[in-house]
C-alpha positions in Angstrom: -26.8 19.2 -9.8 -23.9 21.5 -10.9 -20.3 20.3 -11.2 -19.3 22.5 -8.2 -21.9 20.9 -6.0 -20.7 17.4 -7.0 -17.1 18.3 -6.3 -18.1 19.7 -3.0 -19.9 16.5 -2.0 -16.9 14.4 -3.1 -14.5 16.5 -1.0 -16.8 16.6 2.0 -17.2 12.8 1.8 -13.4 12.4 1.8 -13.2 14.8 4.7 -15.7 12.7 6.7 -13.8 9.5 5.9 -10.6 11.1 7.2 -12.5 12.3 10.3 -13.8 8.8 11.0 -10.4 7.3 10.6 -8.4 9.8 12.6 -10.9 11.7 14.7 -10.2 15.0 12.9 -10.2 16.6 9.5 -13.8 17.2 8.5 -14.1 20.9 9.5 -10.7 21.9 8.1 -11.0 20.0 4.7 -14.7 20.7 4.1 -14.3 24.4 4.9 -11.3 24.6 2.6 -13.3 22.8 -0.1 -16.5 24.9 0.3 -14.5 28.2 0.4 -13.4 27.5 -3.2 -17.0 28.2 -4.2 -18.5 30.3 -1.4 -17.4 33.2 0.8 -15.6 32.0 3.9 -18.3 33.0 6.3 -20.9 31.0 4.3 -18.5 28.0 4.1 -17.9 28.0 7.9 -21.6 28.3 8.6 -22.5 25.5 6.1 -20.4 22.9 7.9 -21.6 23.7 11.5 -24.5 21.3 11.6 -22.7 18.4 9.9 -19.7 18.9 12.3 -21.9 18.9 15.4 -23.5 15.6 14.3 -20.2 14.0 13.4 -18.6 15.1 16.7 -21.4 13.6 18.7 -21.3 10.4 16.8 -17.6 10.0 17.5 -17.9 10.7 21.3 -19.1 7.1 21.6 -15.5 6.0 21.1 -14.4 6.3 24.8 -13.1 3.8 27.3 -16.0 1.3 27.6 -18.2 3.7 29.5 -21.6 5.4 28.8 -21.8 8.5 26.7 -22.0 10.9 29.6 -19.4 9.0 31.7 -17.0 9.5 28.7 -17.7 13.2 28.6 -17.1 13.6 32.3 -14.0 11.5 32.3 -12.3 13.7 29.6 -13.7 17.0 30.9 -12.0 16.3 34.3 -8.6 15.6 32.7 -8.6 18.0 29.8 -10.8 20.9 31.0 -7.9 23.3 30.3 -7.6 22.4 26.6 -11.4 22.2 26.0 -12.2 25.3 28.0 -9.5 27.5 26.5 -10.6 26.4 23.0 -14.2 27.5 23.9 -12.9 31.0 24.8 -10.7 31.2 21.8 -13.7 30.3 19.5 -15.5 33.5 20.6 -12.6 35.6 19.4 -12.2 33.5 16.2 -15.9 34.0 15.2 -15.5 37.7 15.9 -12.6 37.8 13.4 -14.7 35.9 10.9 -17.4 38.5 11.1 -15.2 41.6 10.9 -11.8 40.8 9.3 -11.1 40.8 5.6 -11.7 37.3 4.2 -8.4 37.3 2.4 -6.4 37.5 5.6 -8.4 34.7 7.1 -7.8 32.5 4.1 -4.1 33.2 4.3 -4.2 32.2 8.0 -6.1 29.0 7.2 -3.8 28.0 4.3 -0.7 28.8 6.4 -1.9 26.8 9.4 -2.7 23.8 7.2 0.7 23.9 5.4 2.6 24.3 8.6 0.9 21.3 10.1 1.5 19.1 7.1 5.2 20.2 6.7 5.8 19.6 10.4 4.6 16.0 10.1 7.4 15.2 7.5 10.2 16.3 9.8 12.3 13.6 11.4 11.3 15.0 14.8 7.9 16.8 14.6 7.2 19.6 17.0 7.1 18.4 20.7 5.6 19.9 23.8 5.3 18.7 27.4 1.9 17.6 28.9 1.0 20.5 31.2 -1.9 22.7 32.1 0.0 25.7 30.7 0.4 24.1 27.3 -3.2 22.9 27.3 -4.3 26.5 27.8 -2.0 27.8 25.1 -2.8 25.3 22.4 -6.5 25.1 23.2 -6.8 28.9 23.0 -4.8 29.1 19.7 -6.9 26.2 18.3 -10.1 28.0 19.3 -9.2 31.3 17.7 -8.1 29.7 14.4 -10.9 27.2 14.5 -13.6 29.9 15.2 -12.4 32.0 12.3 -11.5 29.3 9.7 -12.4 25.8 11.0 -8.7 24.9 10.8 -8.7 23.9 14.5 -7.1 20.5 14.2 -3.5 21.5 13.6 -2.9 23.1 17.0 -4.9 20.3 18.8 -2.9 17.6 17.0 0.4 19.3 17.7 -0.4 19.0 21.4 -2.2 15.6 21.5 0.3 13.8 19.2 3.4 15.3 20.7 2.3 14.4 24.2 1.7 10.8 23.0 -2.0 10.3 23.6 -3.4 7.1 22.2 -5.9 7.0 19.3 -9.0 6.8 21.5 -7.9 9.8 23.6 -7.1 11.8 20.4 -10.6 11.1 19.0 -12.4 11.9 22.2 -10.5 15.1 23.2 -10.3 16.6 19.8 -14.0 16.0 19.1 -15.0 17.5 22.4 -13.0 20.6 21.5 -14.5 20.7 18.0 -18.0 20.4 19.5 -17.4 23.3 21.9 -16.2 25.4 19.0 -19.1 24.5 16.7 -21.7 25.4 19.4 -20.1 28.8 19.7 -20.1 29.2 16.0 -23.8 28.2 15.8 -24.8 30.7 18.5 -23.0 33.5 16.6 -23.5 32.6 13.0 -27.2 31.5 13.0 -28.1 34.8 11.1 -25.9 33.5 8.2 -27.8 30.2 8.2 -31.1 32.1 7.8 -29.8 33.7 4.6 -29.1 30.4 2.8 -30.7 29.9 -0.6 -32.8 26.7 -1.2 -29.9 25.3 -3.3 -27.5 25.8 -0.4 -29.9 24.2 2.0 -30.2 21.1 -0.2 -26.4 21.0 -0.5 -26.2 21.2 3.3 -28.6 18.3 3.7 -26.6 16.3 1.1 -23.3 17.1 2.9 -24.7 16.0 6.2 -26.1 12.7 5.0 -23.0 11.8 3.0 -20.7 12.8 5.8 -22.5 10.5 8.3 -22.2 7.6 5.9 -18.5 8.2 5.3 -17.5 9.0 8.9 -19.2 5.6 9.9 -17.1 3.9 7.1 -14.0 5.6 8.3 -14.5 4.5 11.9 -15.1 0.9 10.8 -11.8 0.7 8.8 -9.8 2.7 11.3 -7.8 -0.3 12.6 -7.4 -2.0 9.2 -5.4 0.5 7.2 -1.8 1.4 7.1 -1.7 4.7 8.8 1.6 5.7 7.2 0.3 5.3 3.6 -3.0 6.9 4.5 -1.3 9.8 6.1 0.7 10.4 2.9 -2.5 10.7 0.8 -4.1 12.9 3.4 -1.2 15.2 3.8 -0.9 15.6 0.0 -4.5 16.6 -0.3 -4.3 18.9 2.7 -1.3 20.6 1.1 -3.2 21.2 -2.1 -6.1 22.7 -0.2 -3.7 24.8 1.9 -2.0 26.1 -1.2 -5.4 26.9 -2.8 -6.5 28.8 0.4 -3.3 30.8 0.2 -3.8 31.6 -3.5 -7.4 32.7 -2.8 -6.3 34.8 0.1 -3.7 36.6 -1.9 -6.2 37.3 -4.7 -8.7 38.8 -2.2 -6.2 41.2 -0.5 
């Protein structure tokens, strides 16, 4: 196994741990990590299947109801956010297929850095809980998520600023992520068919390792200082965001 593949597995394991702890992070961090070694379109395609599996595993975190009751409960309340992210994902994948990769990496890096910097303000960005804001933030999250997998910042800006509890954040964000991943899978399956054997083995390794670490993250979610953990997470996200910006500028 090459050093790049080992580094990829380590970063994806970290991303899965973050996802298990907070309900988000795997698509954004793993894509930023993989895009250091692969074209962005390949990196996005490579994390589709692991993301779908992780999203489904975390949809068990609902309010003491069955899996399908959880889904229906959140769909009824947040159909605007989830539905608009689905529509935005169509546009985002189109950008991924036809827009210069350098510009998309600049967008991905900028979104990650804006999200991180916003969290260090004394009063982070605030919005009201309304259908209009659901549609706006869901659509923006879908477009950015479909093109770069950096969907979490816009979702978190809405969900955290409207003071949703941890369970709601996990459920709503992962339903939105799942919708986006299904759109990506339907449009990027030709890219999956072009994977070399080494990339397929890496994909299998990422999937297995991610399942283990997302489970670990979910187990320790309530036993870790969120403030200290966030500092570590935001530092690493900032480094990945800066790297994406640097790569984007080199490609343009």
